[in-house]
Every structure is written in C-alpha cells, then in structure tokens.
N, C-alpha and C positions, 0 to 999 in steps of 0.2 A: 504493500500500500504506500509506504514511504517513497519507494522508488517511483511509483506512478505520480505522486504529488511533486516530487523533485523534477521529474521529466516534464510535467505540465508547466511548472514554474519556469523551467529552463526554456521551454518552447515559447511561453508567453513573453519572457524577457527578450528572446531572439526576435520575435515578431515586432515587439515594441521598438527594438533597436533598428530593425529594417525600416519600420515606418518612420522613425526619427531621421534616419539617413535620407530617405526619400523626401521628407519635408524640408530637411536642411538644403538639399539640392534645389528644390523648388524655390525656397526662400532666397537662395543665392541668385537665381535667375530673376526673381522679383526685385532684389536689391540692385542687380545690374541694370535692369530696365528703368528703375526709379532714378538711379544716379545719372544715367544717360539723358533722361528727360530733364531732370533737375539741373544738370550742368548746362543744358541748352536754354534754361530760363523758365521752365515750367514750375508752377507752384506745387508744393507737396500735395495739396488736395487734388489738383488736376492730374498729377502723376499717378497717385493712388487710384483715381477714378479710371484712368486709361488702362492701368495694369489689371484692374478687376474685369474690365470689358474684355481684355485679351485672354485672360485665364478662362473665362466662361464662354468664350467664342467656340462653337462646336467644331470649327475648322482647325483650330489650334495652330495655324500657320505662323502667327506672330511668336507664340511661345516656343515653337520648334526652332525658328530662326534665332530667337534671343538665346535659347539654350546653347546653340552652337557657338555663337559669338561670346557668350559668357564663359564657356569652357575654355575657349582659346585665350581670352584675357586672363582667366584665373591661372592657367598654366604658364603663359609667356610673360605676364606682367607682375603677377602677385605671388609667384612661387608656389602655386597650387593651394594657397590658403583662401578659404571662403569666408570665415568668420569676421576678419577685419573689415571686409567690404560690406558685409551685412550690418555690422555695428555702425559703420559710417553712414549707411543709408538710414538706419534707425535714428541716428543723431540728427539727420537733416529732414526727418518727417515721414519716413516709410512706416506704414502700419505694421505692427509686430504680429506675425501669424505663426511663429514657431511653437512646437510643443514645449511644455514647461521644462522638460529635461534639458533642452538646448537653449532656452530663452536666457537664463542667467549666464550661461557660458558665453553666449554671443555678446552680452552686455559687458562682460568682464575682460574680454581679450584685449591685449594692447593694440593701440592704433598703429596701422602699418603705413610707412612713409609713401609707398608706391600708390596706395589708395588715395591718400590725401592730396598728393601732388597731381595725380591724374585728373581728379574731379574738381578740386578747388581752383586749379589753374584754368580749366575749361570754363568754370562758372564766372570767374573774374573776367576772362577774355570776352565771353559772351555778353556780360553786363556792359563792358566798355563799348562793344560793337553796337549794342542796342541804344546806348546813350547817344552815340554819334548818329545813328539812324534816326532817332527821335528828333534830334536837332535839325536834321535835313527835312524831316516830314513837316516840321512846324512851318516851313516856307511853302508847303503844298497844302493850301487851305482846303482843297477838295478831296484829300486822301480819305478822310473819315467818311465822306459821302460815298466814295468809291467802295470802301470796305463794307459799308452798310448795304449797298446794292448787291455786292458779291454775296454777302450772307443771306440776303433775301432770296436770291436765285438759288443758292446752294440748298436752302431749307426745302425748296419745292421738290427736291429729288428724294427726300426721306419722309418717313411717316411722322406724325405729330409727336410721338413719344421719343423720337430720336433727339439726343442732346447734342445737336450739331454745333451750336455756338461754343459750348464748353470744350468740345473736341478741337475746334479751330483755335481757340484761345490757348490750348495746351501745346500747340505746334508753332514753332518759329514762323513768323509771317513774312519771311524773305520773299516767297513766291508772289504773295499779294502785292507787296511793295514794288517788286520788279515789274509786275504786270501794269501797275499804275504808271510807273516811270516810263515804260515802253509804249504807253498809250493803248494797251490791249483792252478789249471790252471785258467788264466784270464777268460776263457769262463764260468767257474762255477760261478764266482762272477757276470759276465755279465748277466747270466740267472736270478740270484736272483734280480738284479736291474731291469731287464726287467719286471719281474712279478710285482714288486712294482710300477714302473712308469706306466705300462700299466693299473694298477688298480686305479691310482691316477692322476698325473699331465698330463700324455701324453696318456690318454685313447683314444683320438680321432686320435692320430698319429701313433698308433701301426700298424705294417704290419700283416695282417691276413693270 
C-alpha cells in the first residue's frame, strides 16, 4: 500500500513538474512578446491585451512564430536563461500567469544585463524617435483628421465587437504617418491594416 501511495505521489509530482515546465515556456514567450511591444512604445495594458488575443486565437500563428523567435533570442542573446527576461517583463507591466511554484522564483532571480540592455535601449530609442515624429506632425495640422478617417474606414471591415482602435493604438503608427506624408488616401492604408489585423489579432472579427 505504501509503495502505491509513494508511486502516486511521485507521479503527481512529475506531472506537476511537467506542467510547470510547460507554463514556464509559455510565460517566456508571453514575456518576449510583451517586451517586444513595450520596447516599441506600447502601453502595458495594450501589450497584455494583444498577447491575450494571440494566445486565444484558434490559428495560433502568432504564438508559433513568437515561440521560434523567443527561443532563438533566449539561446543566442540571454545564454539560455528564461527567468530574467520574465522578471523584467513583470517589472514593466506583464500580467503574472505563472504557477505558484515558479512565481516566487521568477521574482527573485537576479536581473540579467543582456535583458536590460536589449529592451531599455530599444525603449529609449523608440521614445526619442516618437518625440521627433510628434514635433514634425505638429506642423501637419490635418494629420489627426487623416488618422480619424483611416480609423473610420478600417472599422467598417470588422464586426462591432472588434477592438480595432485599441489594436491600432498598440502598433507603431509609422505606416499611417508615411501614408499621410506621401499623400496616399486613408483607404489605402486602411486596407493594409485590415489585411494585417485580419490575419492576426482580429481574425475572428473580420467581416467576410
């Protein structure tokens, strides 16, 4: 009887360990996606929102691609260590979804220089670029009207429950600004965004 109990406990511990390892890997991918968006200027709320959309997307294309890129970065940049990147993502606003066994460990690991230098530098550079862009846009008094028209057209491609504006706000608006400066019609840029969002975050909300 004791042997059976010990065996069951051992099997349960093994299954818990395997589950934790799987969740740790998924949390690393979430952290990678979060920091990539955060370093491009997305707010923590917007980054968390888009990650949730990607995880629950039946197609799973975004998660598969992110997993590949995260694995490469983990191996080649961070020496195979996942927890420092997860901790840095938590520190900057990623929602914590690790099992309790790993949660305290992730919060206690030392910060890794490669993680901080990779993402803090990108964030600073992106903020500087946006400041310069904003100064240029101030001279273009009709840019806001151009963007509003673009959003109005883009929303017609999706169902009413689609959070189009929030998705657009979470993505760097380089393409919209470029379209305005080149004199392209808002509908042209809206079509480009429609194709991207229909293939990624809003695949289930597109009007067919």
